[in-house]
ZADRENFI-739745 format. One line per 4 residues: number of its first residue (from 1); their letters; for each residue x, y, z of C-alpha. Coordinates in Angstrom, 1 decimal. Each point is the difference from the previous one (the first is absolute). Last residue first. Layout:
N
NUM = A = X Y Z ~ ...
# end
This chain:
191
191 = SGAA = 3.8 24.3 -10.4 ~ -0.4 -1.8 -3.3 ~ 3.5 0.6 -1.2 ~ 1.5 -1.7 3.2
187 = ANVE = -2.2 -3.1 -0.6 ~ 1.1 -0.2 -3.6 ~ 3.7 0.3 1.0 ~ -0.4 -2.8 2.6
183 = PPAP = -1.7 -2.2 -2.6 ~ 2.9 0.2 -2.5 ~ -0.8 2.2 -3.0 ~ -1.4 -1.7 -3.1
179 = VKWP = 2.3 -0.2 -3.0 ~ 0.8 2.7 -2.6 ~ 1.2 0.0 -3.7 ~ -0.2 -3.3 -1.9
175 = RFRA = -0.4 0.4 -3.8 ~ -3.3 0.5 -1.9 ~ -0.3 -0.4 -3.7 ~ -2.5 2.0 -2.0
171 = FGIH = -0.3 -0.5 -3.7 ~ -0.1 3.0 -2.4 ~ -0.9 -0.4 -3.7 ~ 1.1 2.7 -2.5
167 = LPGI = -1.4 -0.3 -3.5 ~ 1.4 2.5 -2.6 ~ 2.6 -2.5 -1.3 ~ 0.1 -2.9 2.4
163 = SLTV = 1.0 1.2 3.5 ~ 0.0 -2.2 3.0 ~ 0.3 1.8 3.3 ~ 0.9 -1.5 3.4
159 = QALL = -0.8 2.0 3.1 ~ 1.3 -0.7 3.4 ~ -2.6 0.6 2.7 ~ 0.9 -0.3 3.7
155 = LMEM = -1.0 -2.9 2.3 ~ -1.2 0.1 3.6 ~ 0.1 -3.2 2.0 ~ -2.0 -2.6 2.0
151 = PEGP = -3.0 1.9 1.4 ~ -2.3 -2.4 2.0 ~ -3.5 -0.9 -1.2 ~ 0.9 -3.7 -0.9
147 = HFTL = 2.9 1.2 -2.1 ~ 0.1 3.7 -1.0 ~ 1.9 1.9 -2.6 ~ 0.4 3.8 -0.1
143 = MATR = 0.8 1.5 -3.4 ~ 1.9 3.2 -0.8 ~ -0.2 2.4 -2.9 ~ 2.1 3.1 -0.8
139 = GEDM = 3.4 -1.9 -0.2 ~ 0.1 -0.2 -3.8 ~ -2.1 2.4 -2.0 ~ -1.7 -1.7 -3.0
135 = DDSM = -3.5 0.2 1.5 ~ 0.5 3.7 0.3 ~ -0.1 1.4 3.5 ~ -2.3 2.8 1.0
131 = VQEI = -2.2 -2.1 2.2 ~ 2.7 -1.9 1.8 ~ -0.6 -3.8 0.1 ~ -0.8 -2.3 2.9
127 = QIMA = -1.0 -3.6 -1.1 ~ -1.5 -2.2 2.6 ~ 0.4 -3.8 -0.4 ~ -1.7 -3.0 1.6
123 = GRRH = -3.1 0.2 -2.2 ~ 0.3 3.0 -2.3 ~ 0.0 3.4 1.8 ~ 0.7 3.2 -1.8
119 = LKWQ = 1.0 3.3 1.6 ~ 0.8 3.1 -2.1 ~ 2.0 2.4 2.3 ~ 0.7 3.8 0.2
115 = GARV = -3.0 0.5 2.3 ~ -2.3 -3.0 -0.2 ~ -1.1 -1.4 -3.3 ~ -1.7 -3.5 0.0
111 = IRRG = 0.7 -2.0 -3.2 ~ -2.4 -2.6 -1.5 ~ -0.8 2.2 -3.0 ~ 2.1 -1.7 -2.7
107 = RSDY = 2.8 -2.2 1.3 ~ 0.8 -1.3 -3.5 ~ 1.4 3.3 -1.2 ~ -0.3 1.0 -3.7
103 = EFSR = 1.4 3.0 -1.9 ~ -0.4 1.4 -3.5 ~ 2.2 2.7 -1.6 ~ -0.4 2.1 -3.2
99 = GEGK = 2.7 2.1 -1.7 ~ -0.4 3.7 -0.8 ~ 0.6 1.0 -3.6 ~ 3.4 0.9 -1.4
95 = ISVQ = 0.5 2.8 -2.6 ~ 3.0 0.2 -2.3 ~ 1.2 3.0 -1.9 ~ 2.8 0.3 -2.6
91 = GVGA = 0.5 3.6 -1.2 ~ -1.5 3.1 1.6 ~ -0.5 2.5 -2.9 ~ -2.4 -2.4 -1.8
87 = AFGA = -0.8 -3.0 2.1 ~ 1.4 -3.5 -0.9 ~ -1.5 -3.2 1.4 ~ -0.2 -2.4 2.9
83 = SSSG = -3.0 -1.5 1.7 ~ -0.2 -2.0 3.2 ~ -2.5 -2.3 1.6 ~ 0.2 -0.8 3.7
79 = PLKV = 2.0 -2.8 1.6 ~ -1.9 -2.6 2.0 ~ 0.6 -0.5 3.7 ~ -1.4 -3.1 1.6
75 = SSSF = 0.1 -0.4 3.8 ~ -0.5 -3.2 1.9 ~ -0.8 -0.9 3.5 ~ 0.0 -3.4 1.8
71 = GPLW = 0.4 0.0 3.7 ~ -2.1 -3.0 1.0 ~ 0.1 -1.9 -3.3 ~ -1.1 -3.5 1.1
67 = DTMF = -1.9 1.3 3.0 ~ -1.5 2.7 -2.2 ~ -1.3 -2.6 -2.4 ~ -1.4 -2.2 2.8
63 = SHWR = -1.7 3.1 1.4 ~ -2.8 -0.1 -2.6 ~ -2.6 -1.2 2.4 ~ 1.0 2.7 2.4
59 = RVDP = 2.3 0.0 3.1 ~ 0.5 3.1 2.0 ~ 1.8 -0.4 3.3 ~ -1.1 3.2 1.6
55 = LLRA = 2.6 2.2 1.9 ~ -0.6 0.8 3.7 ~ 1.2 -3.3 1.5 ~ 3.0 -0.2 -2.3
51 = LERA = 1.1 3.5 1.0 ~ -0.5 -0.9 3.7 ~ 2.1 -3.2 -0.4 ~ 2.8 2.0 -1.7
47 = DETS = 0.0 2.7 2.7 ~ 0.2 -2.7 2.7 ~ 2.8 -1.8 -1.9 ~ 2.1 3.2 0.1
43 = FTDP = 2.6 0.1 -2.8 ~ 3.7 -0.9 -0.2 ~ 3.1 1.0 -2.0 ~ -0.3 3.8 -0.7
39 = DGFI = -2.0 0.6 3.2 ~ -3.1 2.1 -0.7 ~ -0.5 1.6 -3.4 ~ -1.9 -2.8 -1.7
35 = LRDA = -2.0 -1.6 2.8 ~ -0.4 3.3 1.9 ~ -1.2 1.8 -3.1 ~ -2.4 -2.9 -0.9
31 = LASL = -1.6 0.1 3.5 ~ -0.4 3.8 -0.1 ~ -1.6 -0.2 -3.4 ~ -2.4 -2.7 1.1
27 = LLRD = -0.9 2.1 3.1 ~ -0.6 3.1 -2.1 ~ -2.2 -2.0 -2.4 ~ -2.0 -1.3 2.9
23 = PMRP = -0.6 3.5 1.3 ~ -1.0 1.1 -3.5 ~ -2.6 -2.7 -0.5 ~ 0.8 -3.1 -2.1
19 = QYGM = -1.9 -0.5 -3.3 ~ 1.0 -3.4 -1.3 ~ -2.5 -2.3 1.7 ~ -0.9 0.7 3.6
15 = QSLP = 0.3 -3.4 1.7 ~ 3.4 -0.8 -1.5 ~ 0.9 3.6 0.7 ~ 0.1 -0.8 3.7
11 = TQVL = -2.3 2.3 2.0 ~ 0.6 3.1 2.0 ~ 3.8 0.3 0.6 ~ 0.8 3.5 1.2
7 = PRLR = 0.0 -1.1 3.6 ~ 3.2 -2.1 -0.6 ~ 2.3 2.9 -1.2 ~ 0.6 1.7 3.3
3 = GHM = 0.9 -3.3 1.7 ~ 3.1 -0.6 -2.1 ~ 0.2 -3.6 -1.1
# end
């Protein structure tokens, strides 16, 4: 890991709750940038471990539902009302009202925002998502997976949408993307 970033770390977020200080947000953003935009086929295990150390693993009494539906989001769009008639001197006229939409995201408020990223840790997985991306955008979200504390792989989001009339339900499916860099590459990146 680059030496100039290490002094910014004050306290792991797991000990602070959900309100990281600005230096911690800058470090989290830099780590996410290097993991996503670094080498196209590999990622630094040191950066992945540091990101895991800083992010809280939030488990609540109702987390069994979010474990079962970890990336569930839905969007309902209802058409607005419309009226049609005949206006003198104009002819046939129709007026359409605005539609209504409702959205739901199972992740709720368990996300840490840092720079252009939304970071969310759930057990042995860390999800990295761009802030300005839509939940339905493919390739804008990545997930780091860990096994006994060691980073195993990085996955990229592939979205599957089920549409039933005005109801659109999106399901996240991750596909393999990057693997950890060999130890000699990680050692060279840290110096």
